[in-house]
N, C-alpha and C positions, 0 to 999 in steps of 0.2 A: 646805849651810847649815842650821844648826839652826833650829827653829821659833821664831817671834818671841815674846818674853816681854813682856807689857804691864805687869806688876806693877812699880811703883816707878819706871818710866821717865817722862820728860817728853815729851808729845805736843803739837805745834803744829798747830792746825787753822785754816784761813782760811774765811771765809764761815760762821762758826759760829753766827750768830744765828737761823737757821731752816733748814728743809729738811734735806738730807743732813748738812750741817755741824753743825746742832744735834743731830741723831740720833747722829752720830759722837761728839760731845762727851759726851753722856750714856752711850753704850755704852763709851767708853774709861774714863770714871770708874768705871763698874761693874766694869771689868776691872782696876782698880787703878792706872791711869795718872794722873800729874799733868798739868795742862793749861795751855796758853797759847792763848787764843782770840782771833781777829781778826775784825772785821767793821766795816762803815761805819755800821751802824744801831745807834746807842748804846743806845736804849731797849730794843730786842729783845735786844741782847747782855747788858745788865744783867739782864734777866729770865732768860736762860739761865744766867748765872753764879750768880744767886741761887738758882735751883732746884738746881743741882749742889752748891753749898755746903751747902744744907739737907739734901740726900740723902746727901752724902759729906763731912762736915766735916773728915775727916782728909786730904783731897786738897789739894795745893798748886794754886792756880788764879790765873792772871793773865790779864787781858783788855786788848786794845788796840783803840781805835777808829781806823780808818785807811781811807782811800779808796785802793785799790790802783791806780786810774787815775792817781794822782799818784806819779810815780817818786821824787821827792825825799822825800815822806812815807813811802813804802815803804822807802826806804833808811834813814831815821831809825828806824823801828820795827824793821827787821831788825837794825840795829846794837844797839839796846837789848835785844832778845831775845837776841842772840848774847852780849852781855856778862853778862846776868843768868842765862843758862842755858848754861854752857860745854859741857854735854853734853846732846844732844837725841837721844832714841831713835826718835822718829817725827815726820815732817813730812808733813802732808796738805795739798796745794794744791787746795782744793775750790772756792774762790770763783770765780764766773763771771758773765757778763752775756750777754744776748741782744739781737739786733737784727733786726727784720723788714724785708725789702725786697730786691728784686733789686739787683745791683751798680749798675745805672744809676739806681736809686731812692734810694740812700744817698749821703751826702757822704763825702769822704775823712776828715773829722774824726770822723764817726760810725763809719766803718770802723776807724779807728785806735783809737778808744776801746775797741772790742771786743778788738782785738789787744793793747792795753796791759793790760787786766785779765786776759784769758783766757790770754795767752801771756807777754808781757813780765814781768808780775808773778811768774808761776811761775818763770821763769828767774832773775829778780832775787832772789827769796827763797831759791831753791835754792842759788844761787851764794853768797849771804851766809851761809847756815846749814850749808853742806856741811862746813866744818871742825868744827862742833859735832856733826854726825852721825858724822863719822869718829872723833871722840874717844870715842864711845859704842859699845862692842862690841855687835854684833848689831843695829845701827840699821836703819831702813827708811824709804824714801821712797815716797809715794803721790801721783800726779798724776791729777786728774780730767780725763779727756778727755771723750768723749761717743759716743753712737751716731753723731753727725755727725762724729766722728773716724774712723769706719769707712765711712760713705757720705756723699755730698754732694748733698742735694736742692736743687732750684731754690729761690731765695729765701733761701738761707743761705750766701751767699758769705763774709761776714765771719766768721760763727760757725764754719763748717766749716773755713775757713782756719786759724783760731786753734786749733781742736781737733785737726786733723791735725798742726799744728805741735807741740802738746803731746804727741801720740802719738809722733812721730818723735824729739823731744827725750828723752822718757822711755825709749824703746827703746834709744837710743844710750847713755844714762846707765846702763841696766841692764848693758850690756856693759862699760862702763868701770869700774863700781864693784864688780863681782863679786870682784875680787882684794882689795878693801878690806873685804869681808864685809858690805856694805850691800845689803840687798834693795831692789828697785825694782818698783813695780806701776803699771801703766796701767789706769785704770778707765773702762769704757764703759757708762754707765747707759742703760736704755731709758726707758719712760714712768713717771717717778717723780712722785708727787703732791706737788708743792711750789708755791711762789709764783713760779716762774720766769715764767709768762705774765703775771702781774700786774706784774712789774717790768721786762719786756723793753721796750726802746725801739722806736719805729716810725720807719723811714726817712723822711726829709723828703719823699720823692716818693710815699709811700703814703698813701692816704686813711684816716682813722681808721675810717670806716664799714666799708670792705672788710676792714681788719685785724681789727676786732672780730668780724666774721662768721667769718673764718678761725680766730680764737682760740677761739670757742665750739665749733667743730668739733674743734679740736685738743685742748681740755681733756678731752674724753671719753676720750682715749687715755691720760691720766695716771692710772694705776690702782695703781701699786706704792707702798706706804707708804714714807716715808723711813726709818723704823725698820728695815724689812726690807732696804732697800738698804745701810744702815750695817752690819747684821749680815753681809751677803754680802761687803762690802768687808773688814771686819775678819777674817772667816774666811779670806779670801784672803791678807791680811797675815800672819796666824798661820802659814799654810802656805807662805808665801813665793812666792805665785803671781806670775808675771810680768805676767799680764793677767787682768782680771776683767770679764766681761760680765754685766749685770744684767737679767734678764727676756728672754722670747722676742722682745720688741720690739727687742732688741739682737742676739740670737743669730741670728734668721732673716735679717735684712738683712746681717749679717756673712757668713753662709754664701752668700747670693746674690751679694754683692760679690766673693767669692772665685771663684765658679763662672762668673759672667757679669759681669765688671767693667765692661764698656762699656754694658750694657743693664739693669742691676738696677733702675734707677728706674722704667722702663716696667713691669717685672714687678710691682714693689711697688704702683704706682698701680693697675694692673689688678686685682691681688689684693684691694686695699682696696675698689675699686668693686664687686667681686663678693662682698665679705664674707668672703673667705678669710683674709686677713691684716689686722692692724691695727697695723703698726709706725709708719708716718709718713703723715700725710694729704697728698694732693696739693694743689697750689695751684690750686684750681678756678676762681678768679677771676683774670683777668690782672692781674699786678702785685701780688698779695697774697702775702706771705711768711708761712709758718707760724712760730710761735714755736719756740724750742729745745725739744727733747724730754727733756733730761735734768734732773737735780735740782740742778745748780749754780745757785744763785739769784743775783740781782743784789745782791751784798753785798760789803762791804769794798772 
């Protein structure tokens, strides 16, 4: 498969109002792409689109305010995008949400909300826009999974379930779409410095005080700028990489999960306590779930 060409193509990016999504939007505009940006935060999305228009007045740019937790609203936006842009060169399913709490501390509605945004919306948008990707020679699909799509720590049952699902869905699509000439990339970010912890929900059974203590510890691990993450992702797209891991906070746990799949969590927690590794913090307080570690913010 030839390397991906950004110039002149239309790129659709969800969760584009901040974090990795915002950084991707700016980086794609610099590379010559026209943009369709989605997010649920209207004010932040307006700020991003205004900045891109000012810096790149020759780019075509459309924005859509949508809550991807709403399947009907997602379907309407997908249909509008599909009609307005019959050929799409790049689709980036970046938007995501976090939920803190063990499985017995969250409600089924809270759990389903994470699955809806992080997985169902990815499937729904991909299904709706796949004909548009197939109509554009050399198209590419990017789905943001997570470090927690490689490992599954305690307190992240909903988030890990959604991100493992994204990973499996993306890998199967990669095999299905190769004959169509469509590249497919699964992205697994480590500690990206975004607003994810500010926007994550707390399970109904988790006290706010315990959660805030865990969040303060966790935020120390978010060290990678979103701009760097965006560059790593787009370099992977250009080279048609099937999987992109961002940072040692993703690469080391991935290695451990391959070598010791049943006991990696104990090794990671031990290494963290000894100051050897810093990929994911342990849940040091019973019932406290750490926020998600990657850069997919609560958006769209």
